[in-house]
Backbone as XML, in Angstrom:
<?xml version="1.0"?>
<chain id="A" units="angstrom">
  <residue number="1" name="MET">
    <atom name="N" x="0.838" y="-1.172" z="0.000"/>
    <atom name="CA" x="0.000" y="0.000" z="0.000"/>
    <atom name="C" x="0.889" y="1.244" z="0.000"/>
  </residue>
  <residue number="2" name="ILE">
    <atom name="N" x="0.428" y="2.265" z="-0.649"/>
    <atom name="CA" x="1.188" y="3.508" z="-0.719"/>
    <atom name="C" x="0.922" y="4.319" z="0.539"/>
  </residue>
  <residue number="3" name="GLU">
    <atom name="N" x="1.994" y="4.760" z="1.176"/>
    <atom name="CA" x="1.843" y="5.558" z="2.387"/>
    <atom name="C" x="2.097" y="7.022" z="2.083"/>
  </residue>
  <residue number="4" name="PHE">
    <atom name="N" x="1.199" y="7.853" z="2.543"/>
    <atom name="CA" x="1.331" y="9.291" z="2.378"/>
    <atom name="C" x="1.666" y="9.968" z="3.699"/>
  </residue>
  <residue number="5" name="ALA">
    <atom name="N" x="1.951" y="9.186" z="4.740"/>
    <atom name="CA" x="2.190" y="9.761" z="6.061"/>
    <atom name="C" x="3.423" y="10.637" z="6.092"/>
  </residue>
  <residue number="6" name="GLY">
    <atom name="N" x="4.388" y="10.370" z="5.229"/>
    <atom name="CA" x="5.606" y="11.160" z="5.219"/>
    <atom name="C" x="5.469" y="12.486" z="4.499"/>
  </residue>
  <residue number="7" name="LEU">
    <atom name="N" x="4.369" y="12.668" z="3.811"/>
    <atom name="CA" x="4.170" y="13.901" z="3.047"/>
    <atom name="C" x="3.573" y="14.992" z="3.928"/>
  </residue>
  <residue number="8" name="SER">
    <atom name="N" x="3.634" y="16.204" z="3.456"/>
    <atom name="CA" x="3.045" y="17.319" z="4.199"/>
    <atom name="C" x="1.523" y="17.228" z="4.148"/>
  </residue>
  <residue number="9" name="SER">
    <atom name="N" x="0.886" y="17.997" z="4.987"/>
    <atom name="CA" x="-0.580" y="17.988" z="5.042"/>
    <atom name="C" x="-1.194" y="18.433" z="3.720"/>
  </residue>
  <residue number="10" name="VAL">
    <atom name="N" x="-0.561" y="19.418" z="3.090"/>
    <atom name="CA" x="-1.069" y="19.914" z="1.810"/>
    <atom name="C" x="-0.962" y="18.826" z="0.746"/>
  </residue>
  <residue number="11" name="ALA">
    <atom name="N" x="0.133" y="18.097" z="0.729"/>
    <atom name="CA" x="0.314" y="17.021" z="-0.245"/>
    <atom name="C" x="-0.674" y="15.889" z="0.010"/>
  </residue>
  <residue number="12" name="GLN">
    <atom name="N" x="-0.925" y="15.565" z="1.263"/>
    <atom name="CA" x="-1.906" y="14.528" z="1.596"/>
    <atom name="C" x="-3.301" y="14.934" z="1.140"/>
  </residue>
  <residue number="13" name="ALA">
    <atom name="N" x="-3.674" y="16.171" z="1.392"/>
    <atom name="CA" x="-4.991" y="16.659" z="0.991"/>
    <atom name="C" x="-5.114" y="16.672" z="-0.527"/>
  </residue>
  <residue number="14" name="THR">
    <atom name="N" x="-4.057" y="17.086" z="-1.210"/>
    <atom name="CA" x="-4.076" y="17.098" z="-2.674"/>
    <atom name="C" x="-4.212" y="15.688" z="-3.224"/>
  </residue>
  <residue number="15" name="ALA">
    <atom name="N" x="-3.487" y="14.752" z="-2.642"/>
    <atom name="CA" x="-3.572" y="13.361" z="-3.083"/>
    <atom name="C" x="-4.983" y="12.815" z="-2.881"/>
  </residue>
  <residue number="16" name="LEU">
    <atom name="N" x="-5.601" y="13.145" z="-1.765"/>
    <atom name="CA" x="-6.964" y="12.680" z="-1.500"/>
    <atom name="C" x="-7.946" y="13.252" z="-2.512"/>
  </residue>
  <residue number="17" name="VAL">
    <atom name="N" x="-7.830" y="14.531" z="-2.808"/>
    <atom name="CA" x="-8.719" y="15.168" z="-3.779"/>
    <atom name="C" x="-8.536" y="14.539" z="-5.160"/>
  </residue>
  <residue number="18" name="VAL">
    <atom name="N" x="-7.300" y="14.279" z="-5.538"/>
    <atom name="CA" x="-7.031" y="13.668" z="-6.842"/>
    <atom name="C" x="-7.621" y="12.264" z="-6.911"/>
  </residue>
  <residue number="19" name="VAL">
    <atom name="N" x="-7.453" y="11.479" z="-5.871"/>
    <atom name="CA" x="-7.996" y="10.116" z="-5.859"/>
    <atom name="C" x="-9.517" y="10.133" z="-5.941"/>
  </residue>
  <residue number="20" name="VAL">
    <atom name="N" x="-10.171" y="10.994" z="-5.191"/>
    <atom name="CA" x="-11.631" y="11.084" z="-5.222"/>
    <atom name="C" x="-12.104" y="11.544" z="-6.601"/>
  </residue>
  <residue number="21" name="PHE">
    <atom name="N" x="-11.397" y="12.491" z="-7.191"/>
    <atom name="CA" x="-11.754" y="12.964" z="-8.526"/>
    <atom name="C" x="-11.623" y="11.840" z="-9.561"/>
  </residue>
  <residue number="22" name="LEU">
    <atom name="N" x="-10.547" y="11.078" z="-9.494"/>
    <atom name="CA" x="-10.361" y="9.968" z="-10.436"/>
    <atom name="C" x="-11.437" y="8.898" z="-10.260"/>
  </residue>
  <residue number="23" name="GLN">
    <atom name="N" x="-11.836" y="8.637" z="-9.032"/>
    <atom name="CA" x="-12.921" y="7.688" z="-8.793"/>
    <atom name="C" x="-14.226" y="8.202" z="-9.386"/>
  </residue>
  <residue number="24" name="ALA">
    <atom name="N" x="-14.497" y="9.479" z="-9.235"/>
    <atom name="CA" x="-15.722" y="10.062" z="-9.783"/>
    <atom name="C" x="-15.731" y="9.964" z="-11.303"/>
  </residue>
  <residue number="25" name="VAL">
    <atom name="N" x="-14.597" y="10.243" z="-11.928"/>
    <atom name="CA" x="-14.514" y="10.145" z="-13.387"/>
    <atom name="C" x="-14.719" y="8.701" z="-13.831"/>
  </residue>
  <residue number="26" name="ALA">
    <atom name="N" x="-14.100" y="7.756" z="-13.141"/>
    <atom name="CA" x="-14.251" y="6.342" z="-13.493"/>
    <atom name="C" x="-15.709" y="5.895" z="-13.365"/>
  </residue>
  <residue number="27" name="LEU">
    <atom name="N" x="-16.386" y="6.312" z="-12.307"/>
    <atom name="CA" x="-17.793" y="5.952" z="-12.141"/>
    <atom name="C" x="-18.656" y="6.593" z="-13.219"/>
  </residue>
  <residue number="28" name="TYR">
    <atom name="N" x="-18.398" y="7.841" z="-13.547"/>
    <atom name="CA" x="-19.169" y="8.547" z="-14.572"/>
    <atom name="C" x="-19.036" y="7.841" z="-15.918"/>
  </residue>
  <residue number="29" name="VAL">
    <atom name="N" x="-17.802" y="7.513" z="-16.278"/>
    <atom name="CA" x="-17.565" y="6.824" z="-17.557"/>
    <atom name="C" x="-18.153" y="5.420" z="-17.528"/>
  </residue>
  <residue number="30" name="GLY">
    <atom name="N" x="-17.979" y="4.731" z="-16.421"/>
    <atom name="CA" x="-18.500" y="3.367" z="-16.303"/>
    <atom name="C" x="-20.012" y="3.304" z="-16.407"/>
  </residue>
  <residue number="31" name="TYR">
    <atom name="N" x="-20.696" y="4.184" z="-15.699"/>
    <atom name="CA" x="-22.152" y="4.206" z="-15.771"/>
    <atom name="C" x="-22.637" y="4.656" z="-17.146"/>
  </residue>
  <residue number="32" name="GLY">
    <atom name="N" x="-21.911" y="5.546" z="-17.782"/>
    <atom name="CA" x="-22.273" y="5.956" z="-19.140"/>
    <atom name="C" x="-22.185" y="4.789" z="-20.114"/>
  </residue>
  <residue number="33" name="LEU">
    <atom name="N" x="-21.121" y="4.013" z="-20.006"/>
    <atom name="CA" x="-20.980" y="2.837" z="-20.871"/>
    <atom name="C" x="-22.051" y="1.790" z="-20.560"/>
  </residue>
  <residue number="34" name="LEU">
    <atom name="N" x="-22.312" y="1.595" z="-19.278"/>
    <atom name="CA" x="-23.340" y="0.626" z="-18.891"/>
    <atom name="C" x="-24.705" y="1.040" z="-19.418"/>
  </residue>
  <residue number="35" name="GLU">
    <atom name="N" x="-25.024" y="2.322" z="-19.338"/>
    <atom name="CA" x="-26.302" y="2.804" z="-19.848"/>
    <atom name="C" x="-26.388" y="2.625" z="-21.361"/>
  </residue>
  <residue number="36" name="ARG">
    <atom name="N" x="-25.290" y="2.885" z="-22.052"/>
    <atom name="CA" x="-25.272" y="2.757" z="-23.506"/>
    <atom name="C" x="-25.455" y="1.303" z="-23.938"/>
  </residue>
  <residue number="37" name="VAL">
    <atom name="N" x="-24.904" y="0.370" z="-23.168"/>
    <atom name="CA" x="-25.016" y="-1.052" z="-23.505"/>
    <atom name="C" x="-26.357" y="-1.619" z="-23.047"/>
  </residue>
  <residue number="38" name="ALA">
    <atom name="N" x="-26.807" y="-1.223" z="-21.864"/>
    <atom name="CA" x="-27.996" y="-1.830" z="-21.278"/>
    <atom name="C" x="-29.299" y="-1.289" z="-21.856"/>
  </residue>
  <residue number="39" name="SER">
    <atom name="N" x="-29.334" y="-0.039" z="-22.294"/>
    <atom name="CA" x="-30.580" y="0.542" z="-22.789"/>
    <atom name="C" x="-31.164" y="-0.217" z="-23.982"/>
  </residue>
  <residue number="40" name="PRO">
    <atom name="N" x="-30.381" y="-0.523" z="-25.010"/>
    <atom name="CA" x="-30.959" y="-1.293" z="-26.115"/>
    <atom name="C" x="-31.414" y="-2.690" z="-25.684"/>
  </residue>
  <residue number="41" name="LEU">
    <atom name="N" x="-30.685" y="-3.283" z="-24.765"/>
    <atom name="CA" x="-31.064" y="-4.612" z="-24.289"/>
    <atom name="C" x="-32.385" y="-4.561" z="-23.535"/>
  </residue>
  <residue number="42" name="ILE">
    <atom name="N" x="-32.557" y="-3.566" z="-22.687"/>
    <atom name="CA" x="-33.808" y="-3.429" z="-21.935"/>
    <atom name="C" x="-34.960" y="-3.115" z="-22.889"/>
  </residue>
  <residue number="43" name="ASP">
    <atom name="N" x="-34.739" y="-2.251" z="-23.874"/>
    <atom name="CA" x="-35.780" y="-1.949" z="-24.855"/>
    <atom name="C" x="-36.184" y="-3.198" z="-25.637"/>
  </residue>
  <residue number="44" name="ARG">
    <atom name="N" x="-35.210" y="-4.007" z="-26.011"/>
    <atom name="CA" x="-35.494" y="-5.229" z="-26.762"/>
    <atom name="C" x="-36.323" y="-6.201" z="-25.929"/>
  </residue>
  <residue number="45" name="ILE">
    <atom name="N" x="-35.995" y="-6.308" z="-24.655"/>
    <atom name="CA" x="-36.737" y="-7.225" z="-23.786"/>
    <atom name="C" x="-38.162" y="-6.728" z="-23.561"/>
  </residue>
  <residue number="46" name="THR">
    <atom name="N" x="-38.332" y="-5.430" z="-23.309"/>
    <atom name="CA" x="-39.688" y="-4.924" z="-23.066"/>
    <atom name="C" x="-40.536" y="-4.944" z="-24.329"/>
  </residue>
  <residue number="47" name="ASN">
    <atom name="N" x="-39.954" y="-4.713" z="-25.484"/>
    <atom name="CA" x="-40.729" y="-4.745" z="-26.725"/>
    <atom name="C" x="-41.048" y="-6.168" z="-27.174"/>
  </residue>
  <residue number="48" name="ALA">
    <atom name="N" x="-40.255" y="-7.129" z="-26.778"/>
    <atom name="CA" x="-40.493" y="-8.524" z="-27.155"/>
    <atom name="C" x="-41.685" y="-9.104" z="-26.393"/>
  </residue>
  <residue number="49" name="SER">
    <atom name="N" x="-41.933" y="-8.585" z="-25.198"/>
    <atom name="CA" x="-43.012" y="-9.147" z="-24.386"/>
    <atom name="C" x="-44.369" y="-8.532" z="-24.719"/>
  </residue>
  <residue number="50" name="THR">
    <atom name="N" x="-44.422" y="-7.511" z="-25.576"/>
    <atom name="CA" x="-45.715" y="-6.893" z="-25.894"/>
    <atom name="C" x="-46.310" y="-7.446" z="-27.149"/>
  </residue>
</chain>
């Protein structure tokens, strides 16, 4: 595991903000891809049952 304890408080805070931002971007992109893939599949299933 990467330790940030040796860094200054400003560096630790910056690292935390960067990590949270990267997680947010990954989730945004991931959910966008999931929506793009799942929407046609859900439409196909709902239209097949009518």
